[in-house]
C-alpha positions as CSV (number, residue, x, y, z in Angstrom):
1,M,-8.7,13.0,-89.4
2,K,-6.6,14.2,-86.2
3,Q,-8.2,16.3,-83.7
4,L,-6.9,17.7,-80.6
5,I,-8.7,19.1,-77.3
6,L,-6.2,20.8,-75.0
7,N,-7.9,20.7,-71.7
8,A,-6.6,22.8,-68.4
9,D,-7.5,21.1,-65.3
10,D,-8.1,23.1,-61.7
11,F,-9.9,26.3,-63.3
12,G,-11.1,28.2,-60.2
13,L,-8.3,26.8,-57.9
14,T,-6.2,30.2,-57.6
15,R,-6.8,33.7,-59.5
16,G,-3.2,32.9,-60.8
17,V,-4.2,29.4,-62.5
18,N,-7.3,31.3,-63.7
19,E,-5.1,33.7,-65.5
20,G,-2.7,31.5,-66.8
21,I,-5.5,29.4,-68.3
22,I,-7.1,32.5,-70.3
23,R,-3.5,33.2,-71.4
24,A,-3.0,30.0,-73.0
25,H,-6.5,30.0,-74.7
26,H,-6.1,34.1,-75.5
27,E,-2.4,33.5,-76.4
28,G,-1.6,29.8,-76.8
29,V,-3.5,26.7,-77.9
30,L,-5.8,25.7,-75.1
31,T,-9.0,25.1,-76.3
32,S,-10.7,23.2,-72.9
33,T,-10.8,24.0,-69.2
34,T,-12.6,22.5,-66.0
35,L,-14.0,24.0,-63.9
36,M,-13.6,23.7,-59.6
37,A,-17.1,24.1,-57.9
38,C,-15.1,24.0,-54.8
39,G,-12.2,26.4,-55.9
40,P,-11.5,29.2,-53.8
41,A,-11.3,31.1,-57.0
42,F,-14.7,30.0,-58.5
43,E,-16.4,33.5,-59.2
44,D,-13.3,34.7,-60.9
45,A,-12.9,31.6,-62.9
46,V,-17.0,31.8,-63.7
47,E,-16.4,35.8,-64.8
48,R,-13.4,34.9,-67.1
49,A,-15.3,32.0,-68.4
50,K,-18.1,34.3,-69.6
51,A,-15.6,36.7,-71.3
52,N,-14.6,33.8,-73.2
53,P,-17.1,31.7,-74.3
54,E,-15.2,30.4,-77.0
55,L,-13.1,28.5,-74.5
56,G,-15.4,25.1,-73.6
57,V,-15.4,25.0,-69.9
58,G,-16.4,21.4,-67.8
59,C,-16.9,20.7,-64.8
60,H,-13.5,19.0,-62.4
61,L,-15.4,17.2,-60.0
62,M,-13.9,17.3,-56.3
63,L,-14.0,14.3,-54.2
64,V,-11.0,14.9,-52.2
65,G,-8.9,18.3,-50.9
66,G,-11.8,20.5,-50.3
67,C,-15.2,21.8,-48.7
68,A,-18.1,19.7,-49.9
69,T,-21.2,21.6,-52.2
70,A,-24.0,19.3,-50.9
71,P,-25.7,19.8,-47.5
72,R,-23.2,17.6,-44.5
73,G,-26.4,15.8,-43.7
74,E,-26.7,14.2,-47.1
75,I,-23.6,13.4,-47.2
76,S,-22.3,12.6,-44.1
77,S,-20.0,9.7,-44.6
78,L,-18.5,11.3,-47.4
79,A,-17.6,14.7,-45.8
80,D,-16.6,15.5,-42.1
81,E,-18.2,17.2,-39.9
82,S,-17.1,20.7,-40.8
83,G,-18.0,19.6,-44.2
84,W,-14.8,18.8,-46.1
85,L,-14.1,15.9,-48.7
86,P,-11.3,13.3,-47.4
87,K,-7.8,14.9,-47.6
88,T,-6.2,13.0,-49.6
89,L,-7.1,10.4,-52.8
90,P,-5.2,7.5,-50.8
91,G,-7.8,8.4,-48.1
92,L,-11.1,8.4,-49.8
93,I,-9.5,5.0,-52.0
94,A,-9.3,3.6,-48.3
95,R,-13.1,4.2,-47.4
96,L,-14.0,3.1,-51.1
97,S,-12.9,-0.2,-50.2
98,M,-13.9,-0.5,-47.3
99,G,-17.6,0.8,-48.1
100,R,-18.0,3.1,-45.8
101,V,-19.1,5.4,-48.9
102,P,-22.3,4.8,-50.5
103,V,-22.1,5.5,-54.0
104,E,-25.5,7.5,-53.4
105,E,-23.6,10.5,-51.5
106,I,-20.7,10.5,-54.1
107,E,-24.0,11.0,-56.7
108,R,-25.3,13.8,-54.4
109,E,-22.3,15.3,-54.4
110,M,-21.7,15.8,-58.2
111,R,-25.0,17.1,-58.3
112,A,-24.5,19.6,-56.3
113,Q,-20.9,20.7,-57.7
114,I,-22.6,20.7,-61.5
115,K,-25.5,23.0,-60.2
116,K,-23.3,25.0,-58.7
117,I,-21.7,25.5,-62.0
118,R,-24.5,25.8,-64.4
119,E,-26.5,28.1,-61.2
120,A,-23.6,30.3,-62.2
121,G,-24.5,31.0,-65.8
122,I,-22.3,28.0,-66.9
123,E,-23.0,25.1,-69.0
124,P,-20.4,22.1,-68.5
125,T,-19.5,20.6,-71.5
126,H,-18.0,17.3,-70.2
127,L,-17.3,16.2,-66.1
128,D,-13.7,14.9,-65.4
129,T,-12.8,14.4,-61.9
130,H,-9.4,16.1,-59.3
131,K,-6.5,13.3,-58.8
132,H,-8.6,10.9,-61.9
133,T,-11.3,9.8,-59.1
134,H,-13.2,8.6,-61.7
135,A,-11.1,5.8,-62.7
136,H,-12.4,4.2,-59.7
137,P,-15.7,2.1,-60.3
138,I,-17.6,3.1,-57.5
139,V,-16.7,6.5,-58.3
140,M,-17.6,6.4,-62.1
141,E,-20.5,4.4,-61.8
142,A,-21.5,7.7,-59.1
143,L,-20.6,9.5,-61.9
144,G,-22.2,7.4,-64.5
145,R,-25.6,8.0,-62.8
146,A,-25.1,11.7,-62.1
147,A,-24.2,12.5,-66.0
148,Q,-27.2,10.4,-66.9
149,E,-29.6,13.0,-64.5
150,T,-28.2,16.4,-65.6
151,G,-28.1,15.4,-69.1
152,I,-24.1,15.5,-69.7
153,T,-23.4,12.7,-72.0
154,R,-18.9,14.0,-72.1
155,V,-16.5,12.6,-69.5
156,R,-12.9,12.1,-69.8
157,K,-11.6,8.7,-70.2
158,P,-7.9,9.0,-68.4
159,F,-6.1,6.1,-70.1
160,E,-3.5,6.8,-72.0
161,S,-1.0,4.4,-73.7
162,M,1.7,3.4,-71.6
163,K,4.1,3.5,-74.8
164,D,3.0,6.6,-75.6
165,S,3.8,8.0,-72.2
166,W,7.3,7.0,-72.5
167,Q,8.3,7.4,-75.5
168,T,7.1,11.2,-74.8
169,S,8.4,11.6,-71.5
170,R,11.5,9.5,-71.2
171,T,14.3,12.1,-72.6
172,D,13.1,14.7,-69.7
173,G,14.8,13.1,-66.7
174,A,14.2,12.2,-63.6
175,G,10.7,13.0,-62.1
176,T,8.3,10.4,-64.3
177,S,8.7,6.9,-62.5
178,K,6.1,8.0,-59.9
179,Q,3.9,9.2,-62.7
180,M,4.3,6.4,-64.7
181,L,3.3,4.2,-62.3
182,A,0.2,6.2,-61.8
183,A,-1.3,6.1,-65.1
184,A,-0.3,2.1,-65.1
185,I,-2.5,1.8,-61.9
186,V,-5.1,3.9,-63.9
187,T,-4.8,2.2,-66.8
188,A,-5.4,-1.2,-64.8
189,M,-9.3,0.2,-64.7
190,A,-9.9,0.7,-68.2
191,P,-12.6,-2.2,-68.7
192,R,-14.7,-1.4,-66.3
193,F,-14.8,2.6,-67.1
194,A,-15.9,1.5,-70.5
195,A,-18.4,-0.8,-69.6
196,I,-19.8,2.3,-67.1
197,S,-20.0,4.5,-69.9
198,K,-21.6,2.3,-72.4
199,T,-24.6,1.4,-69.5
200,Y,-24.4,5.5,-69.4
201,G,-24.4,6.3,-72.6
202,L,-20.9,8.7,-72.1
203,H,-18.6,9.4,-74.6
204,S,-15.4,10.5,-74.3
205,P,-12.5,11.3,-77.5
206,D,-10.1,8.4,-78.5
207,H,-7.5,9.2,-76.8
208,F,-5.7,10.8,-73.7
209,L,-2.2,11.8,-72.8
210,G,-0.6,13.5,-70.0
211,L,-1.3,11.7,-67.0
212,A,2.4,10.2,-67.2
213,S,3.9,13.8,-67.6
214,T,1.8,15.8,-65.5
215,G,3.4,19.2,-64.4
216,Q,6.0,18.6,-66.8
217,L,4.4,19.4,-70.4
218,G,7.0,22.1,-71.1
219,S,7.5,23.0,-75.0
220,A,9.9,20.4,-76.1
221,M,7.8,17.4,-74.3
222,L,4.3,19.4,-75.4
223,R,5.6,19.4,-79.4
224,R,6.9,15.5,-78.6
225,M,3.5,14.5,-78.2
226,I,1.4,16.1,-80.2
227,E,4.1,14.6,-83.0
228,S,2.8,11.6,-81.7
229,L,-0.7,12.0,-82.6
230,V,-2.8,9.3,-84.2
231,E,-6.5,9.4,-86.0
232,G,-9.2,10.4,-84.5
233,Q,-10.1,12.4,-80.8
234,T,-7.1,13.1,-78.8
235,E,-7.1,14.7,-75.2
236,I,-4.1,16.7,-73.7
237,M,-4.6,17.5,-69.9
238,V,-2.9,20.3,-68.9
239,H,-2.1,22.1,-65.7
240,P,-1.0,25.7,-66.6
241,G,-1.3,28.8,-64.0
242,I,1.1,31.5,-62.4
243,S,3.0,30.2,-59.1
244,D,1.9,32.8,-56.7
245,A,1.4,33.1,-52.8
246,D,-2.2,31.8,-53.2
247,L,-0.9,28.7,-55.0
248,R,1.9,28.0,-52.5
249,R,-0.9,28.6,-49.8
250,S,-3.4,26.2,-51.6
251,G,-1.6,22.8,-50.8
252,T,-1.0,21.4,-54.7
253,R,2.3,20.1,-55.5
254,L,2.4,21.8,-58.8
255,L,4.4,25.2,-58.3
256,R,6.2,26.1,-60.6
257,H,5.5,23.6,-62.9
258,R,2.5,25.2,-63.8
259,E,4.1,28.0,-65.4
260,T,6.3,25.3,-67.7
261,E,2.9,24.2,-68.9
262,L,1.8,27.5,-69.8
263,E,4.8,28.6,-71.5
264,G,4.8,25.3,-73.7
265,L,1.0,26.3,-74.6
266,L,2.4,29.6,-75.7
267,D,5.4,28.4,-77.0
268,K,5.5,29.3,-81.1
269,G,6.9,26.4,-81.8
270,V,3.8,24.4,-80.7
271,K,1.6,26.3,-83.0
272,G,3.9,25.5,-85.8
273,V,3.7,21.5,-85.3
274,I,-0.2,21.7,-85.4
275,K,-0.2,23.5,-88.3
276,E,2.0,21.8,-90.0
277,R,0.0,18.1,-89.1
278,G,-2.7,19.3,-90.2
279,I,-4.1,18.9,-86.7
280,R,-7.7,20.4,-85.7
281,L,-8.0,21.9,-82.6
282,I,-11.3,21.2,-80.8
283,S,-13.2,21.6,-77.5
284,Y,-15.4,18.9,-76.2
285,R,-18.3,20.3,-77.4
286,E,-17.4,18.3,-80.6
287,V,-17.0,15.2,-78.9
288,N,-19.4,12.8,-80.6
């Protein structure tokens, strides 16, 4: 059987992103999202999540580009004096490579973010990370510890088949090569990820798609991706939203791209392909 999770990242980034995610769930095919405990529109996202209990809501753990949730004194190597996490992914990776951030501090910040979401009344279905930082073994080790302590057993496996990525993105023109390279670099971490997942008893969908096509999943590419699905459980990562002033101020590179992906999730042709192929839509609640 082919089962499909369509997961929207960045729930809580802006009210416009939140609105796009909920619309993609109500009117389209979106089944799951991940909530940013550090997001500026966190409270709005929580309110919308509670009003839509069928939408699976996980935790989008942030180690870059936001304000830390844990007390700064507990994560002094991870956050600066103002409590801000590293601004960029390369900056975080450099500090990890030099051994400047203990795994214990990453774990504390992850636990704090999970706790904040739970205290808001949301039980996370799964964990993933902003910028896919848990592809790095040190971050994944921290995630495994935090997941075990908090009783969360499901996690995104952010590694996609490069053959599938190429087949679904190659006809859509420029802008794919950088994302293809990023997907290839991340995939090199897959063996260590699998070992850590096994150690901590974590489960993931069988397949993952969307990294090489981030921001480009309009209706045509999304249909093509769904047509390529193989047996088992697959997660497709998407970033729907409304491009407004708040989004432009947020610093994200995905602006109009989010509206393109929202349009794809609302497309009747996408719904038709899912129905024609007998694909079952699920959330992370059903990952085993």
